[in-house]
RODREN-572661 format. One record per residue (C-alpha): residue number from 0; x, y, z. Coordinates in nm, 2 decimals, m for minus. Layout:
N
(NUM,(X,Y,Z)),
...
end
This chain:
287
(0,(3.68,m3.47,4.14)),
(1,(3.81,m3.45,4.50)),
(2,(3.55,m3.51,4.77)),
(3,(3.50,m3.27,5.05)),
(4,(3.67,m3.43,5.35)),
(5,(3.38,m3.33,5.57)),
(6,(3.16,m3.58,5.40)),
(7,(3.40,m3.88,5.40)),
(8,(3.30,m4.18,5.61)),
(9,(2.99,m4.00,5.73)),
(10,(2.69,m4.23,5.80)),
(11,(2.39,m4.17,5.58)),
(12,(2.04,m4.22,5.72)),
(13,(1.82,m4.47,5.54)),
(14,(1.53,m4.34,5.34)),
(15,(1.43,m4.14,5.04)),
(16,(1.64,m3.84,4.94)),
(17,(1.49,m3.56,4.72)),
(18,(1.79,m3.42,4.54)),
(19,(1.80,m3.10,4.34)),
(20,(2.02,m3.12,4.03)),
(21,(2.15,m2.83,3.81)),
(22,(1.91,m2.65,3.59)),
(23,(2.19,m2.58,3.34)),
(24,(2.54,m2.54,3.46)),
(25,(2.66,m2.87,3.61)),
(26,(2.89,m2.68,3.85)),
(27,(2.58,m2.58,4.05)),
(28,(2.54,m2.92,4.22)),
(29,(2.63,m2.93,4.59)),
(30,(2.89,m3.15,4.76)),
(31,(2.63,m3.31,4.97)),
(32,(2.42,m3.40,4.67)),
(33,(2.71,m3.58,4.51)),
(34,(2.78,m3.76,4.84)),
(35,(2.43,m3.89,4.87)),
(36,(2.41,m3.99,4.51)),
(37,(2.73,m4.19,4.54)),
(38,(2.60,m4.37,4.85)),
(39,(2.25,m4.43,4.70)),
(40,(2.17,m4.79,4.61)),
(41,(1.92,m4.67,4.35)),
(42,(1.88,m4.33,4.18)),
(43,(1.53,m4.26,4.04)),
(44,(1.55,m4.03,3.74)),
(45,(1.33,m3.90,3.46)),
(46,(1.56,m3.98,3.17)),
(47,(1.85,m4.21,3.24)),
(48,(2.04,m4.07,2.94)),
(49,(2.03,m3.71,3.07)),
(50,(2.11,m3.82,3.43)),
(51,(2.40,m4.04,3.32)),
(52,(2.58,m3.73,3.19)),
(53,(2.56,m3.58,3.54)),
(54,(2.67,m3.91,3.70)),
(55,(2.96,m3.95,3.47)),
(56,(3.08,m3.60,3.54)),
(57,(3.10,m3.66,3.91)),
(58,(3.19,m4.03,3.89)),
(59,(2.87,m4.16,4.05)),
(60,(2.83,m4.53,3.99)),
(61,(2.49,m4.59,4.16)),
(62,(2.22,m4.78,3.97)),
(63,(1.98,m4.55,3.77)),
(64,(1.61,m4.64,3.75)),
(65,(1.38,m4.47,3.51)),
(66,(1.09,m4.30,3.70)),
(67,(0.89,m4.05,3.49)),
(68,(0.53,m3.94,3.47)),
(69,(0.43,m4.23,3.26)),
(70,(0.56,m4.51,3.49)),
(71,(0.59,m4.36,3.84)),
(72,(0.27,m4.52,3.96)),
(73,(0.37,m4.86,3.82)),
(74,(0.71,m4.83,4.00)),
(75,(0.55,m4.72,4.33)),
(76,(0.51,m5.05,4.51)),
(77,(0.86,m5.17,4.41)),
(78,(1.02,m4.85,4.53)),
(79,(0.83,m4.86,4.86)),
(80,(0.95,m5.21,4.92)),
(81,(1.31,m5.11,4.86)),
(82,(1.27,m4.83,5.11)),
(83,(1.11,m5.07,5.37)),
(84,(1.42,m5.28,5.33)),
(85,(1.62,m4.98,5.45)),
(86,(1.78,m4.90,5.11)),
(87,(1.91,m4.55,5.04)),
(88,(1.72,m4.42,4.74)),
(89,(1.75,m4.08,4.57)),
(90,(1.50,m3.91,4.35)),
(91,(1.62,m3.66,4.09)),
(92,(1.46,m3.49,3.79)),
(93,(1.63,m3.39,3.46)),
(94,(1.69,m3.05,3.61)),
(95,(1.59,m2.86,3.92)),
(96,(1.40,m2.98,4.22)),
(97,(1.19,m3.30,4.20)),
(98,(0.82,m3.27,4.27)),
(99,(0.79,m2.91,4.14)),
(100,(0.63,m2.96,3.80)),
(101,(0.83,m3.28,3.78)),
(102,(0.76,m3.64,3.89)),
(103,(0.80,m3.71,4.26)),
(104,(0.48,m3.59,4.44)),
(105,(0.32,m3.94,4.42)),
(106,(0.62,m4.11,4.57)),
(107,(0.65,m3.85,4.85)),
(108,(0.29,m3.88,4.94)),
(109,(0.32,m4.26,4.97)),
(110,(0.63,m4.23,5.18)),
(111,(0.44,m3.99,5.41)),
(112,(0.16,m4.23,5.44)),
(113,(0.39,m4.53,5.51)),
(114,(0.60,m4.32,5.76)),
(115,(0.91,m4.37,5.55)),
(116,(1.19,m4.11,5.61)),
(117,(1.22,m3.84,5.35)),
(118,(1.52,m3.60,5.34)),
(119,(1.52,m3.29,5.11)),
(120,(1.85,m3.16,4.97)),
(121,(1.81,m2.80,4.87)),
(122,(1.96,m2.68,4.55)),
(123,(1.88,m2.54,4.21)),
(124,(1.53,m2.44,4.12)),
(125,(1.42,m2.25,3.81)),
(126,(1.15,m2.08,4.02)),
(127,(1.37,m1.93,4.29)),
(128,(1.65,m1.85,4.04)),
(129,(1.41,m1.64,3.82)),
(130,(1.25,m1.47,4.12)),
(131,(1.59,m1.37,4.26)),
(132,(1.68,m1.16,3.96)),
(133,(1.33,m1.03,3.88)),
(134,(1.34,m0.72,4.09)),
(135,(0.98,m0.78,4.17)),
(136,(0.81,m0.85,4.50)),
(137,(0.95,m1.14,4.71)),
(138,(0.60,m1.27,4.74)),
(139,(0.51,m1.50,4.45)),
(140,(0.26,m1.75,4.33)),
(141,(0.40,m2.05,4.14)),
(142,(0.16,m2.18,3.88)),
(143,(0.36,m2.45,3.70)),
(144,(0.33,m2.51,3.33)),
(145,(0.12,m2.27,3.12)),
(146,(m0.21,m2.44,3.03)),
(147,(m0.26,m2.58,2.68)),
(148,(m0.64,m2.58,2.65)),
(149,(m0.79,m2.24,2.55)),
(150,(m1.06,m2.26,2.81)),
(151,(m0.81,m2.33,3.09)),
(152,(m0.59,m2.04,2.97)),
(153,(m0.88,m1.79,2.99)),
(154,(m1.01,m1.92,3.33)),
(155,(m0.67,m1.96,3.50)),
(156,(m0.52,m1.63,3.38)),
(157,(m0.83,m1.45,3.50)),
(158,(m0.78,m1.60,3.84)),
(159,(m0.41,m1.54,3.85)),
(160,(m0.45,m1.17,3.75)),
(161,(m0.64,m1.11,4.07)),
(162,(m0.35,m1.23,4.29)),
(163,(m0.14,m0.94,4.42)),
(164,(0.20,m1.10,4.40)),
(165,(0.44,m1.21,4.13)),
(166,(0.32,m1.49,3.91)),
(167,(0.57,m1.76,3.80)),
(168,(0.51,m2.02,3.53)),
(169,(0.69,m2.24,3.28)),
(170,(0.61,m2.25,2.91)),
(171,(0.75,m2.42,2.60)),
(172,(0.92,m2.18,2.36)),
(173,(0.69,m2.31,2.09)),
(174,(0.39,m2.18,2.28)),
(175,(0.51,m1.84,2.39)),
(176,(0.38,m1.65,2.09)),
(177,(0.03,m1.80,2.12)),
(178,(0.03,m1.71,2.49)),
(179,(0.13,m1.35,2.45)),
(180,(m0.22,m1.21,2.36)),
(181,(m0.36,m1.38,2.68)),
(182,(m0.08,m1.25,2.89)),
(183,(m0.13,m0.89,2.77)),
(184,(m0.51,m0.92,2.82)),
(185,(m0.47,m1.05,3.18)),
(186,(m0.17,m0.86,3.31)),
(187,(m0.18,m0.51,3.15)),
(188,(0.03,m0.24,3.33)),
(189,(0.26,m0.51,3.48)),
(190,(0.61,m0.60,3.39)),
(191,(0.74,m0.93,3.27)),
(192,(1.07,m1.12,3.29)),
(193,(1.13,m1.40,3.04)),
(194,(1.42,m1.63,3.14)),
(195,(1.57,m1.88,2.90)),
(196,(1.87,m2.12,2.92)),
(197,(1.93,m2.01,3.28)),
(198,(2.28,m2.07,3.41)),
(199,(2.39,m2.20,3.07)),
(200,(2.64,m2.03,2.83)),
(201,(2.36,m1.87,2.62)),
(202,(2.14,m1.77,2.92)),
(203,(1.92,m1.47,2.84)),
(204,(1.69,m1.25,3.05)),
(205,(1.43,m1.05,2.86)),
(206,(1.25,m0.77,3.04)),
(207,(0.94,m0.59,2.90)),
(208,(0.63,m0.40,3.01)),
(209,(0.35,m0.64,2.95)),
(210,(0.17,m0.39,2.73)),
(211,(0.47,m0.36,2.50)),
(212,(0.52,m0.74,2.46)),
(213,(0.52,m0.86,2.10)),
(214,(0.55,m1.21,1.94)),
(215,(0.90,m1.32,1.88)),
(216,(1.02,m1.35,1.52)),
(217,(1.25,m1.65,1.60)),
(218,(1.17,m1.95,1.82)),
(219,(1.33,m1.91,2.15)),
(220,(1.54,m2.22,2.26)),
(221,(1.51,m2.39,2.59)),
(222,(1.22,m2.41,2.84)),
(223,(1.11,m2.06,2.94)),
(224,(1.05,m1.95,3.30)),
(225,(0.82,m1.65,3.31)),
(226,(0.79,m1.40,3.60)),
(227,(0.51,m1.14,3.60)),
(228,(0.54,m0.85,3.85)),
(229,(0.29,m0.79,4.13)),
(230,(m0.01,m0.56,4.07)),
(231,(0.09,m0.19,4.03)),
(232,(m0.02,0.01,4.33)),
(233,(m0.22,0.31,4.23)),
(234,(m0.23,0.59,4.48)),
(235,(m0.58,0.73,4.54)),
(236,(m0.46,1.09,4.48)),
(237,(m0.32,0.99,4.13)),
(238,(m0.68,0.91,4.03)),
(239,(m0.78,1.27,4.06)),
(240,(m0.71,1.55,3.82)),
(241,(m0.45,1.80,3.95)),
(242,(m0.54,2.17,3.96)),
(243,(m0.27,2.22,3.69)),
(244,(m0.44,1.97,3.46)),
(245,(m0.78,2.13,3.52)),
(246,(m0.64,2.47,3.44)),
(247,(m0.48,2.34,3.11)),
(248,(m0.81,2.17,3.01)),
(249,(m1.00,2.50,3.06)),
(250,(m0.75,2.68,2.83)),
(251,(m0.76,2.41,2.56)),
(252,(m1.14,2.34,2.56)),
(253,(m1.22,2.61,2.30)),
(254,(m0.93,2.52,2.07)),
(255,(m0.91,2.14,2.07)),
(256,(m1.15,1.85,2.06)),
(257,(m1.23,1.65,2.38)),
(258,(m1.05,1.35,2.23)),
(259,(m0.73,1.55,2.16)),
(260,(m0.74,1.70,2.51)),
(261,(m0.79,1.35,2.67)),
(262,(m0.49,1.21,2.48)),
(263,(m0.27,1.51,2.57)),
(264,(m0.35,1.50,2.95)),
(265,(m0.33,1.12,2.98)),
(266,(0.03,1.12,2.85)),
(267,(0.15,1.27,3.18)),
(268,(m0.12,1.15,3.41)),
(269,(m0.24,0.82,3.56)),
(270,(m0.59,0.95,3.58)),
(271,(m0.83,0.72,3.38)),
(272,(m0.92,0.86,3.04)),
(273,(m1.28,0.84,3.13)),
(274,(m1.24,1.08,3.42)),
(275,(m1.05,1.33,3.20)),
(276,(m1.33,1.30,2.94)),
(277,(m1.60,1.36,3.19)),
(278,(m1.43,1.67,3.32)),
(279,(m1.38,1.80,2.97)),
(280,(m1.75,1.74,2.90)),
(281,(m1.84,1.93,3.21)),
(282,(m1.63,2.23,3.13)),
(283,(m1.75,2.23,2.76)),
(284,(m2.11,2.24,2.88)),
(285,(m2.03,2.53,3.11)),
(286,(m1.88,2.74,2.83)),
end
């Protein structure tokens, strides 16, 4: 690969670099990210085998050091000492931006406390990528990974359902079918976007109304990013029966049951069924 001449012989500041890596397509990495990775003395990564593929692709020879959720605390003092010695260290995750549902937050907090320079390199993020094609509100709440314990699922989704913005979370394809009943219960009348294999050859974007969502017959491949739309705004006047609906109800009240009338009117109206039922009952008592 030919380096961008703008970056050649440019001095790099000492400190910790938080570098976003591709979430799928390796071509999404930035010139600056490659430059910093090549000049790093150590690159902290989750899985050295995964990161080596990226490094080999762009001829990065820097030392890779495993730094994942099971050893990041153990590595902390050693990494801080390297940084105090004015070494250039980069932190990457297997995909996306470190520290966002990936290791990194512990090291960043320690660097803040020790007043060590931290430099972010913007780039790929599954969250912003999914939001950008959702068609939903630009305001969103990022939750992270879908909870595994049933109690947490119920409590967290109840809380999330009250937030009037998009909700974004990650979930394993093995868990999506178990999660669907809870999603339907908490986010009725909203829309949902399910993103899988983003930026890869088999990328797929599935759009549904939450109420129409059904379990998948086949296991979806690749970590899923879920976006649920903001709460649907209901106009106050749509909660009232129109004069036309009232007139139709009066005509049908002697011929059909209240249940039949409610079902017919509710098909083309956003008025709650209970309000339609109560009006039918009122008219029936007047007849």
